[in-house]
C-alpha distance (Angstrom), angle and dihedral (degrees) to the residues before:
residue distance angle dihedral
M1 . . .
G2 3.75 . .
E3 3.80 130.0 .
S4 3.83 111.2 -71.8
G5 3.69 124.0 -152.0
P6 3.79 145.8 114.0
I7 3.76 122.2 -37.7
R8 3.73 110.0 -94.1
V9 3.87 116.3 -140.4
V10 3.78 127.9 -175.2
V11 3.85 109.6 -158.6
A12 3.75 119.7 -167.0
K13 3.82 148.3 176.6
P14 3.76 106.3 -141.7
G15 3.75 124.8 -165.1
L16 3.79 128.7 2.5
D17 3.72 99.5 -34.9
G18 3.79 110.9 123.6
H19 3.79 100.0 -173.0
D20 3.82 111.0 104.8
R21 3.79 106.4 157.3
G22 3.90 94.1 102.2
I23 3.77 95.3 46.2
K24 3.81 90.8 49.9
L25 3.87 89.9 52.2
I26 3.75 89.6 50.7
A27 3.82 93.3 46.7
R28 3.77 90.0 51.4
A29 3.84 93.2 47.4
L30 3.83 90.9 50.8
R31 3.82 91.5 45.2
D32 3.83 90.6 47.7
A33 3.75 89.0 51.8
G34 3.82 90.6 58.4
M35 3.76 101.7 -95.3
E36 3.79 125.3 132.8
V37 3.82 105.8 -118.7
V38 3.88 129.5 -169.3
Y39 3.73 114.8 -169.1
T40 3.78 109.4 -161.7
G41 3.82 95.7 -163.8
L42 3.80 133.7 -129.9
H43 3.80 129.8 -31.7
Q44 3.81 97.6 23.2
T45 3.79 123.1 166.7
P46 3.81 119.7 -133.6
E47 3.82 85.2 -113.6
Q48 3.80 92.8 56.9
I49 3.77 91.5 46.4
V50 3.71 96.4 51.7
A51 3.81 92.5 44.1
V52 3.80 90.1 55.0
A53 3.82 91.6 46.7
V54 3.78 93.3 51.1
Q55 3.85 92.2 43.0
E56 3.84 91.1 49.9
D57 3.75 93.6 44.1
A58 3.76 89.0 -124.9
D59 3.77 124.7 -164.9
A60 3.83 92.4 -156.2
I61 3.71 144.9 9.5
G62 3.75 121.3 -144.7
L63 3.80 117.9 -163.7
S64 3.76 126.0 -163.5
I65 3.81 112.9 -158.6
L66 3.79 124.8 174.7
S67 3.78 98.8 151.6
G68 3.82 99.9 82.8
A69 3.81 93.6 -111.6
H70 3.82 93.8 105.3
N71 3.86 96.0 119.6
T72 3.79 93.4 54.1
L73 3.83 96.7 39.1
F74 3.84 98.7 45.4
A75 3.89 89.6 45.9
R76 3.76 91.8 51.7
V77 3.83 94.7 48.9
I78 3.83 90.2 49.3
E79 3.83 90.9 48.6
L80 3.79 93.0 49.3
L81 3.75 92.7 47.5
A82 3.81 88.8 54.8
E83 3.85 90.2 48.2
Q84 3.82 89.9 52.2
D85 3.81 92.8 48.9
A86 3.86 87.8 -114.8
A87 3.78 100.3 112.2
D88 3.76 88.9 126.3
I89 3.82 89.7 72.7
T90 3.84 105.3 106.1
V91 3.77 113.0 -121.3
F92 3.82 121.1 -157.6
G93 3.79 132.5 157.6
G94 3.67 150.0 174.1
G95 3.73 144.5 -155.9
I96 3.76 140.1 90.6
I97 3.79 97.5 -18.8
P98 3.84 119.5 152.5
E99 3.79 114.2 -122.7
D100 3.83 90.5 -122.6
D101 3.85 88.7 60.9
I102 3.82 96.6 53.9
P103 3.74 100.7 75.6
P104 3.81 93.8 52.9
L105 3.81 89.1 48.1
K106 3.77 90.5 52.9
E107 3.81 90.5 49.5
L108 3.82 86.8 55.1
G109 3.81 90.0 57.5
V110 3.85 103.6 -91.4
A111 3.78 103.3 144.4
A112 3.84 97.9 -155.0
I113 3.86 142.0 -3.8
F114 3.77 120.4 -152.8
T115 3.78 114.7 -159.9
P116 3.79 129.4 -164.3
G117 3.80 109.6 -59.2
A118 3.80 96.2 38.7
S119 3.79 109.1 128.6
T120 3.76 125.2 -128.6
G121 3.83 87.9 -119.2
E122 3.78 90.0 57.3
V123 3.83 91.9 52.9
V124 3.81 92.0 45.2
E125 3.80 92.8 52.3
W126 3.81 92.7 43.6
V127 3.88 90.6 51.9
R128 3.85 90.8 48.7
A129 3.75 91.9 51.4
H130 3.81 98.8 41.1
A131 3.78 113.5 27.2
R132 3.72 118.6 108.1
T133 3.80 108.9 -110.3
R134 3.80 131.2 -154.3
D135 3.82 91.1 -114.8
S136 3.87 91.0 57.5
R137 3.79 90.4 49.5
T138 3.70 94.9 60.6
A139 3.78 99.6 35.7
């Protein structure tokens, strides 16, 4: 049997977006729900985010994007995870993302998008139900 433990989530603000109140609320909600959370801070590159996720043995990556660069940034994170043989890390995100952009993002491999109005409880329950866990990695 594999190592058991709390879900590990890396949360990040990729790109030039400098607004981090929402991601901090999500990080706190995930932490308060018993998950291990690493917040990488503002202005992270996809390369930095993926490096942290691999180093931290993350089960999921949550991206908050308000800048309008969601298509490019999500795609790059997914691409880098595949290159690092870490495509099984669940990627989800939130922010100001037009409804029309959500289906193509999901086709790329983004597991879920939370738009304004989503509750922290909704995000916590989704992560609990969908994040890759260490037990599932070694099964």
